[in-house]
C-alpha positions as a Python dict, from the first residue, in 0.01 Angstrom:
ca = {
    (1, 'X'): (0, 0, 0),
    (2, 'X'): (-229, -93, 288),
    (3, 'X'): (81, -266, 489),
    (4, 'X'): (-56, -342, 899),
    (5, 'X'): (179, -25, 1017),
    (6, 'X'): (9, 198, 761),
    (7, 'X'): (-303, 52, 899),
    (8, 'X'): (-264, 74, 1238),
    (9, 'X'): (-137, 431, 1253),
    (10, 'X'): (-511, 639, 1127),
    (11, 'X'): (-759, 757, 1371),
    (12, 'X'): (-1076, 685, 1370),
    (13, 'X'): (-1130, 957, 1069),
    (14, 'X'): (-900, 769, 863),
    (15, 'X'): (-1050, 459, 936),
    (16, 'X'): (-1404, 585, 870),
    (17, 'X'): (-1164, 703, 512),
    (18, 'X'): (-1028, 330, 499),
    (19, 'X'): (-1312, 127, 524),
    (20, 'X'): (-1519, 364, 163),
    (21, 'X'): (-1193, 296, 49),
    (22, 'X'): (-1224, -73, 63),
    (23, 'X'): (-1573, -76, 22),
    (24, 'X'): (-1653, 127, -233),
    (25, 'X'): (-1251, 31, -497),
    (26, 'X'): (-1419, 83, -768),
    (27, 'X'): (-1604, 432, -745),
    (28, 'X'): (-1326, 550, -565),
    (29, 'X'): (-1105, 614, -840),
    (30, 'X'): (-1352, 825, -1044),
    (31, 'X'): (-1397, 1000, -717),
    (32, 'X'): (-1319, 1376, -649),
    (33, 'X'): (-1104, 1387, -354),
    (34, 'X'): (-1456, 1629, -246),
    (35, 'X'): (-1691, 1364, -362),
    (36, 'X'): (-1489, 1160, -56),
    (37, 'X'): (-1504, 1301, 169),
    (38, 'X'): (-1894, 1372, 136),
    (39, 'X'): (-1930, 996, 151),
    (40, 'X'): (-1697, 919, 416),
    (41, 'X'): (-1850, 1181, 634),
    (42, 'X'): (-1552, 1354, 665),
    (43, 'X'): (-1345, 1709, 568),
    (44, 'X'): (-1095, 1732, 320),
    (45, 'X'): (-841, 1733, 561),
    (46, 'X'): (-899, 1436, 740),
    (47, 'X'): (-841, 1265, 349),
    (48, 'X'): (-525, 1442, 289),
    (49, 'X'): (-373, 1260, 636),
    (50, 'X'): (-538, 1012, 433),
    (51, 'X'): (-340, 1017, 256),
    (52, 'X'): (20, 1137, 384),
    (53, 'X'): (-11, 788, 595),
    (54, 'X'): (-35, 608, 313),
    (55, 'X'): (256, 787, 194),
    (56, 'X'): (124, 976, -120),
    (57, 'X'): (110, 1368, -106),
    (58, 'X'): (-262, 1409, -201),
    (59, 'X'): (-516, 1258, -360),
    (60, 'X'): (-424, 1250, -726),
    (61, 'X'): (-120, 1039, -597),
    (62, 'X'): (-332, 908, -448),
    (63, 'X'): (-586, 804, -706),
    (64, 'X'): (-268, 664, -936),
    (65, 'X'): (-128, 434, -690),
    (66, 'X'): (-473, 318, -626),
    (67, 'X'): (-508, 219, -906),
    (68, 'X'): (-209, 11, -921),
    (69, 'X'): (-292, -145, -623),
    (70, 'X'): (-612, -236, -746),
    (71, 'X'): (-468, -378, -1068),
    (72, 'X'): (-232, -587, -935),
    (73, 'X'): (-409, -769, -626),
    (74, 'X'): (-653, -844, -927),
    (75, 'X'): (-888, -1182, -821),
    (76, 'X'): (-703, -1507, -945),
    (77, 'X'): (-954, -1704, -1158),
    (78, 'X'): (-1158, -2005, -1058),
    (79, 'X'): (-989, -2241, -1229),
    (80, 'X'): (-642, -2113, -1153),
    (81, 'X'): (-382, -2422, -1085),
    (82, 'X'): (-699, -2640, -1156),
    (83, 'X'): (-478, -2895, -1393),
    (84, 'X'): (-214, -2914, -1117),
    (85, 'X'): (-450, -3033, -819),
    (86, 'X'): (-666, -3218, -1028),
    (87, 'X'): (-340, -3437, -1177),
    (88, 'X'): (-204, -3532, -801),
    (89, 'X'): (-529, -3752, -773),
    (90, 'X'): (-490, -3913, -1050),
    (91, 'X'): (-191, -3981, -934),
    (92, 'X'): (-274, -4040, -631),
    (93, 'X'): (-658, -4266, -646),
    (94, 'X'): (-483, -4635, -836),
    (95, 'X'): (-356, -4945, -665),
    (96, 'X'): (-83, -4895, -754),
    (97, 'X'): (-36, -4627, -527),
    (98, 'X'): (-194, -4781, -281),
    (99, 'X'): (84, -5065, -254),
    (100, 'X'): (324, -4824, -246),
    (101, 'X'): (214, -4654, 45),
    (102, 'X'): (132, -5029, 160),
    (103, 'X'): (510, -5091, 117),
    (104, 'X'): (665, -4725, 305),
    (105, 'X'): (392, -4852, 568),
    (106, 'X'): (594, -5179, 690),
    (107, 'X'): (892, -5065, 652),
    (108, 'X'): (835, -4750, 869),
    (109, 'X'): (701, -5011, 1139),
    (110, 'X'): (1004, -5223, 1061),
    (111, 'X'): (1183, -4965, 1102),
    (112, 'X'): (1338, -4860, 1535),
    (113, 'X'): (1359, -4511, 1419),
    (114, 'X'): (1273, -4238, 1176),
    (115, 'X'): (1529, -3974, 1053),
    (116, 'X'): (1383, -3683, 798),
    (117, 'X'): (1681, -3501, 626),
    (118, 'X'): (1602, -3095, 442),
    (119, 'X'): (1789, -2836, 413),
    (120, 'X'): (1614, -2513, 377),
    (121, 'X'): (1262, -2477, 417),
    (122, 'X'): (1258, -2884, 287),
    (123, 'X'): (1488, -2881, 656),
    (124, 'X'): (1135, -2722, 822),
    (125, 'X'): (923, -2972, 733),
    (126, 'X'): (1207, -3270, 785),
    (127, 'X'): (1135, -3119, 1110),
    (128, 'X'): (741, -3093, 1131),
    (129, 'X'): (813, -3466, 1009),
    (130, 'X'): (997, -3590, 1341),
    (131, 'X'): (777, -3380, 1531),
    (132, 'X'): (440, -3594, 1364),
    (133, 'X'): (581, -3955, 1361),
    (134, 'X'): (754, -3876, 1739),
    (135, 'X'): (424, -3787, 1882),
    (136, 'X'): (193, -4088, 1770),
    (137, 'X'): (484, -4337, 1906),
    (138, 'X'): (802, -4351, 1631),
    (139, 'X'): (1094, -4227, 1805),
    (140, 'X'): (1171, -3966, 1538),
    (141, 'X'): (1512, -3726, 1442),
    (142, 'X'): (1539, -3449, 1175),
    (143, 'X'): (1871, -3353, 1067),
    (144, 'X'): (1871, -3005, 868),
    (145, 'X'): (2247, -2955, 770),
    (146, 'X'): (2422, -3142, 531),
    (147, 'X'): (2704, -3317, 692),
    (148, 'X'): (2571, -3304, 1056),
    (149, 'X'): (2717, -3614, 1220),
    (150, 'X'): (2587, -3952, 1236),
    (151, 'X'): (2740, -4244, 1417),
    (152, 'X'): (2682, -4586, 1300),
    (153, 'X'): (2471, -4644, 1595),
    (154, 'X'): (2192, -4407, 1521),
    (155, 'X'): (2154, -4510, 1138),
    (156, 'X'): (2146, -4928, 1273),
    (157, 'X'): (1785, -4987, 1179),
    (158, 'X'): (1724, -4651, 1107),
    (159, 'X'): (1457, -4526, 821),
    (160, 'X'): (1579, -4199, 658),
    (161, 'X'): (1326, -4038, 465),
    (162, 'X'): (1511, -3720, 238),
    (163, 'X'): (1343, -3470, 153),
    (164, 'X'): (1393, -3251, -132),
    (165, 'X'): (1179, -2993, -298),
    (166, 'X'): (1455, -2976, -611),
    (167, 'X'): (1330, -3345, -663),
    (168, 'X'): (1493, -3657, -799),
    (169, 'X'): (1649, -3552, -1088),
    (170, 'X'): (1845, -3219, -918),
    (171, 'X'): (1860, -3316, -579),
    (172, 'X'): (2160, -3178, -343),
    (173, 'X'): (2314, -3596, -277),
    (174, 'X'): (2481, -3412, 25),
    (175, 'X'): (2166, -3451, 168),
    (176, 'X'): (2178, -3832, 143),
    (177, 'X'): (2549, -3807, 295),
    (178, 'X'): (2473, -3754, 739),
    (179, 'X'): (2258, -4132, 646),
    (180, 'X'): (2482, -4339, 486),
    (181, 'X'): (2451, -4560, 669),
    (182, 'X'): (2055, -4599, 684),
    (183, 'X'): (1849, -4716, 536),
    (184, 'X'): (1836, -4497, 166),
    (185, 'X'): (1458, -4565, 33),
    (186, 'X'): (1432, -4388, -314),
    (187, 'X'): (1164, -4236, -431),
    (188, 'X'): (801, -4368, -285),
    (189, 'X'): (626, -4190, -561),
    (190, 'X'): (704, -3940, -776),
    (191, 'X'): (574, -3755, -1091),
    (192, 'X'): (701, -3400, -1198),
    (193, 'X'): (428, -3136, -1236),
    (194, 'X'): (536, -2823, -1430),
    (195, 'X'): (453, -2494, -1145),
    (196, 'X'): (494, -2142, -1175),
    (197, 'X'): (842, -2159, -1017),
    (198, 'X'): (1015, -2434, -1168),
    (199, 'X'): (936, -2831, -1117),
    (200, 'X'): (864, -2942, -791),
    (201, 'X'): (825, -3388, -721),
    (202, 'X'): (629, -3557, -383),
    (203, 'X'): (765, -3911, -165),
}
């Protein structure tokens, strides 16, 4: 409702209305246009201009849309997602996971280069991973195209880290194709976690 473009179009008087509405959201739904004008120290004409800039034909429509806006943007409970967070920390705070990390470090150190592979959102993460490791002195590349040709020289003594938001059970085999000659490591640590939009796993 309160888009950046709509707020940017407000003049000083209309911004006074906006500020009052945001600070007194529980009261505004029950105020008449005259009461809101007096409370914000503006005229009713300013209120109507404010409503029109928010794509409302009048004050009555504004109150209805504002009520719906508040219902859709209620703050989430403080413990929302807490179980997933706790589960994650439990899964990584143990000796077995530490051993897996130590093994991963040894593999990375023994490789001449790292090739991060991912598509879509995972492609962006692959790009970040390659930049991060290059910054700390480990030569790295990223591939965000599953059909990108990789020569044997490029894959020689290389470690491929394949990223997929779908997890191990539904990962796309095409992502592994460009780096098939390289050392392909399985998931160092993987535990499916139920999320709102499906499942996610991590290396």
